[in-house]
C-alpha positions as CSV (number, residue, x, y, z in Angstrom):
1,M,-37.7,-7.7,44.7
2,S,-34.4,-9.3,43.2
3,T,-34.8,-11.2,39.9
4,K,-34.9,-14.9,39.8
5,I,-32.6,-17.1,38.1
6,A,-34.1,-20.8,36.9
7,V,-31.8,-23.9,36.1
8,I,-33.7,-25.8,33.1
9,T,-32.4,-28.8,31.9
10,G,-33.4,-29.8,28.7
11,A,-34.3,-26.0,27.8
12,S,-33.4,-26.2,24.0
13,R,-36.7,-27.7,22.8
14,G,-39.9,-29.4,23.5
15,L,-41.5,-28.5,27.2
16,G,-38.4,-27.2,28.3
17,R,-38.6,-24.8,25.9
18,N,-41.7,-23.8,26.6
19,M,-41.2,-23.8,30.0
20,A,-38.1,-21.3,29.5
21,L,-40.3,-18.9,27.5
22,H,-43.4,-18.6,29.8
23,L,-40.4,-18.1,32.8
24,A,-38.8,-15.4,30.9
25,A,-42.1,-13.5,30.0
26,R,-42.5,-13.3,34.1
27,G,-39.1,-11.8,34.4
28,V,-37.2,-14.9,35.3
29,E,-33.6,-15.2,34.0
30,I,-33.0,-18.7,32.4
31,V,-29.9,-20.9,32.1
32,G,-30.9,-23.7,30.1
33,T,-29.1,-26.7,29.2
34,Y,-28.8,-28.9,25.7
35,N,-27.3,-32.3,25.0
36,S,-26.1,-31.8,21.5
37,R,-28.0,-28.9,19.4
38,A,-26.1,-26.0,20.4
39,D,-28.2,-24.0,17.6
40,E,-31.1,-24.7,19.0
41,A,-30.2,-23.4,22.7
42,E,-29.3,-20.4,21.2
43,G,-32.1,-19.8,19.2
44,V,-33.7,-20.4,22.5
45,A,-31.9,-17.9,24.1
46,R,-32.5,-15.0,21.1
47,E,-36.6,-15.6,22.4
48,I,-35.7,-15.2,25.7
49,V,-34.1,-12.4,25.3
50,A,-36.7,-11.1,23.0
51,R,-39.1,-11.3,26.0
52,G,-37.2,-9.1,28.1
53,S,-34.9,-11.6,30.2
54,S,-31.5,-13.0,30.2
55,A,-30.4,-16.6,29.4
56,Q,-27.1,-18.5,29.1
57,M,-26.9,-22.1,27.7
58,L,-24.6,-24.5,28.8
59,Q,-24.1,-28.1,27.3
60,L,-25.2,-31.0,29.6
61,D,-25.3,-34.7,29.0
62,C,-27.8,-36.0,31.3
63,G,-26.9,-39.4,31.0
64,S,-23.3,-38.8,32.0
65,A,-22.1,-38.4,35.9
66,A,-19.2,-36.7,34.5
67,S,-21.3,-34.2,32.3
68,I,-23.4,-33.4,35.6
69,A,-20.1,-32.8,37.5
70,A,-18.6,-30.7,35.0
71,F,-21.9,-28.8,34.8
72,A,-21.8,-28.1,38.6
73,Q,-18.2,-26.6,38.1
74,A,-19.3,-24.2,34.8
75,L,-22.3,-22.8,36.6
76,P,-20.5,-20.6,39.4
77,P,-19.0,-18.2,36.8
78,V,-21.8,-18.3,34.4
79,L,-24.0,-17.4,37.6
80,K,-21.1,-14.6,38.2
81,D,-20.4,-13.4,34.9
82,G,-23.8,-13.6,33.5
83,F,-26.1,-12.3,36.2
84,R,-23.7,-10.9,38.8
85,R,-24.9,-13.2,41.3
86,T,-23.5,-16.4,43.4
87,T,-26.8,-18.2,43.5
88,F,-30.2,-19.2,41.7
89,D,-33.2,-20.0,42.7
90,Y,-35.4,-22.4,40.9
91,L,-34.4,-26.1,39.6
92,I,-36.4,-27.8,37.1
93,N,-35.2,-31.4,36.1
94,N,-37.1,-31.4,32.8
95,A,-34.3,-33.4,30.2
96,G,-35.3,-36.7,29.4
97,M,-35.7,-38.8,26.7
98,G,-38.3,-41.7,25.7
99,V,-38.0,-45.4,25.1
100,Y,-41.0,-47.4,23.6
101,A,-40.5,-51.3,24.0
102,N,-42.8,-54.0,25.5
103,F,-41.9,-55.3,28.8
104,V,-40.7,-58.8,27.2
105,D,-38.7,-56.8,24.8
106,T,-37.0,-54.0,26.9
107,T,-33.1,-54.7,27.0
108,E,-31.2,-53.9,30.0
109,E,-29.0,-51.4,27.8
110,Q,-32.5,-49.5,27.7
111,L,-33.1,-49.8,31.1
112,D,-30.0,-48.3,32.4
113,R,-30.0,-45.3,29.9
114,L,-33.4,-44.2,31.1
115,Y,-32.4,-45.0,34.9
116,A,-29.3,-42.7,33.9
117,V,-31.2,-39.8,32.5
118,H,-34.7,-39.9,34.4
119,V,-33.5,-40.9,38.1
120,K,-29.9,-40.7,38.4
121,A,-29.2,-37.4,37.1
122,P,-31.9,-35.4,38.8
123,F,-30.7,-37.0,41.9
124,L,-26.9,-36.2,41.5
125,L,-27.7,-32.9,39.7
126,S,-29.8,-31.3,42.7
127,Q,-27.4,-32.8,45.1
128,K,-24.8,-30.9,43.2
129,L,-26.5,-27.8,42.9
130,L,-27.7,-27.4,46.4
131,P,-25.0,-25.5,47.8
132,L,-25.6,-22.7,45.1
133,M,-29.6,-22.4,45.7
134,E,-31.3,-19.9,47.5
135,D,-32.6,-21.1,50.8
136,G,-36.4,-20.5,49.9
137,G,-35.5,-22.3,46.5
138,R,-37.6,-24.2,44.4
139,I,-37.4,-27.5,42.3
140,I,-39.6,-29.3,39.9
141,N,-39.1,-32.6,38.6
142,L,-40.9,-34.1,35.7
143,S,-42.9,-37.2,35.9
144,S,-45.6,-38.3,33.3
145,G,-49.5,-39.1,33.4
146,L,-47.8,-42.8,32.7
147,A,-47.1,-43.4,36.1
148,R,-50.4,-43.2,36.9
149,F,-52.3,-45.1,34.1
150,S,-50.8,-47.7,31.9
151,L,-50.1,-48.0,28.2
152,P,-48.4,-51.0,26.9
153,G,-44.7,-50.3,25.7
154,Y,-44.0,-47.6,28.6
155,S,-43.3,-50.1,31.0
156,A,-39.3,-48.8,31.4
157,Y,-40.1,-45.3,31.2
158,A,-42.9,-45.2,33.6
159,S,-41.0,-46.8,36.3
160,M,-38.5,-44.2,36.1
161,K,-41.3,-41.7,36.3
162,G,-42.6,-43.4,39.2
163,A,-39.3,-43.4,41.0
164,I,-39.1,-39.6,40.7
165,E,-42.2,-39.2,42.6
166,V,-41.1,-40.7,45.4
167,L,-37.7,-39.1,45.2
168,T,-39.4,-35.7,45.1
169,R,-41.5,-36.6,48.1
170,Y,-37.9,-37.7,50.1
171,M,-36.2,-34.2,48.9
172,A,-39.1,-32.2,50.3
173,K,-39.0,-33.8,53.5
174,E,-35.2,-33.7,53.6
175,L,-34.8,-29.9,52.5
176,G,-37.3,-28.0,54.2
177,A,-34.8,-26.9,57.0
178,R,-33.9,-24.7,54.1
179,R,-37.2,-23.8,53.0
180,I,-36.7,-25.2,49.8
181,T,-40.0,-26.8,48.3
182,V,-39.6,-29.8,45.8
183,N,-42.7,-30.8,43.5
184,V,-43.3,-33.2,40.4
185,V,-45.0,-32.2,37.4
186,A,-46.5,-34.8,35.8
187,P,-47.6,-34.2,32.0
188,G,-49.9,-35.9,30.1
189,A,-49.9,-36.8,26.4
190,I,-48.6,-33.5,24.7
191,E,-47.8,-32.4,21.2
192,T,-44.2,-31.9,21.1
193,D,-41.5,-33.9,19.4
194,F,-41.2,-36.4,22.4
195,G,-41.0,-39.8,20.9
196,G,-40.5,-38.8,17.3
197,G,-43.4,-36.3,17.6
198,V,-46.0,-39.3,17.6
199,V,-49.0,-37.0,19.3
200,R,-48.0,-34.2,17.6
201,D,-47.6,-35.3,13.9
202,N,-50.2,-38.3,13.6
203,P,-53.7,-37.5,13.5
204,E,-55.1,-40.7,14.7
205,I,-53.0,-41.3,17.5
206,N,-53.9,-37.2,18.2
207,K,-57.3,-38.3,17.8
208,N,-57.5,-41.4,20.0
209,V,-55.7,-39.4,22.8
210,A,-58.0,-36.6,22.7
211,S,-60.9,-39.1,22.8
212,T,-59.1,-39.9,26.5
213,I,-59.2,-36.5,28.0
214,P,-62.1,-34.7,28.9
215,L,-61.3,-31.5,27.3
216,G,-61.5,-33.0,24.2
217,R,-58.0,-32.5,23.0
218,A,-54.6,-33.6,23.4
219,G,-52.0,-31.2,25.3
220,L,-50.1,-28.6,24.4
221,P,-46.5,-27.4,25.4
222,D,-48.1,-24.2,26.5
223,D,-50.4,-26.1,28.9
224,V,-47.2,-27.4,30.6
225,G,-45.1,-24.1,30.5
226,G,-47.8,-21.9,32.0
227,A,-48.4,-24.7,34.9
228,V,-44.5,-24.8,35.9
229,A,-44.8,-20.7,35.9
230,A,-47.5,-20.6,37.7
231,L,-46.1,-23.3,40.7
232,L,-42.8,-21.0,40.7
233,S,-44.5,-18.0,41.2
234,E,-44.9,-16.3,44.7
235,D,-48.6,-17.7,45.0
236,C,-47.6,-21.2,45.2
237,G,-45.3,-21.4,47.9
238,W,-47.1,-23.3,50.1
239,I,-47.4,-26.5,47.4
240,N,-44.7,-28.9,48.3
241,G,-44.1,-32.5,48.3
242,T,-46.6,-33.1,45.7
243,R,-47.5,-34.1,42.1
244,I,-49.6,-32.4,40.3
245,E,-50.9,-33.7,36.8
246,V,-51.1,-31.6,33.7
247,S,-52.8,-33.9,31.6
248,G,-56.5,-32.1,31.0
249,G,-57.6,-35.1,33.2
250,Q,-56.4,-37.8,30.7
251,N,-57.8,-41.5,31.7
252,I,-59.7,-40.1,34.6
């Protein structure tokens, strides 16, 4: 069986990094993207190589349509030179950023930025990379537990994640003719640097989060990275158009 290649946006840190490492441990080769921290991206590439896989890291600003177009142009030679392939197998639309603002205080600029990164970028990037994706490939979009339960301050962010969940179902419907599955993974509160690392670094908030989860703790990056790797395994090829929440049952 030929080696699989995954394109992961936002792979230089947080959940994207963890997904890349879990997939690399399963023998998947990685094309990761980073926005501004090339040094972090190269560090992840070294970790991937240390796990016996291969990696290439490319710059991509998911808030810029021009950057998305440039990335789509840059990918074919990277596949050819770095992996001796003309196609790839998996796309994980992971890159994101957060805005914490009450509904009445959210600005038009914040809305536009969230839309560009969380809705427009997965839409356009998936469109542009489809000609390079193998038939029978897999796409995973990232949502959030906040699209199911509501916490003050996240109305704009969660609304974008609601949109990506709808988009996922439409993509699954329309790409089925090529046997491409499309699913959405929705993490709950995870201990990463997202939002300034508030869940990871603030003991009081971490304790409050844990109290909402039946399993008694906040989520860890490995919880999500492992779930994504499992979803991309051969055992999960019949899961399609589905929302999979990885939250430990937060706020059920």
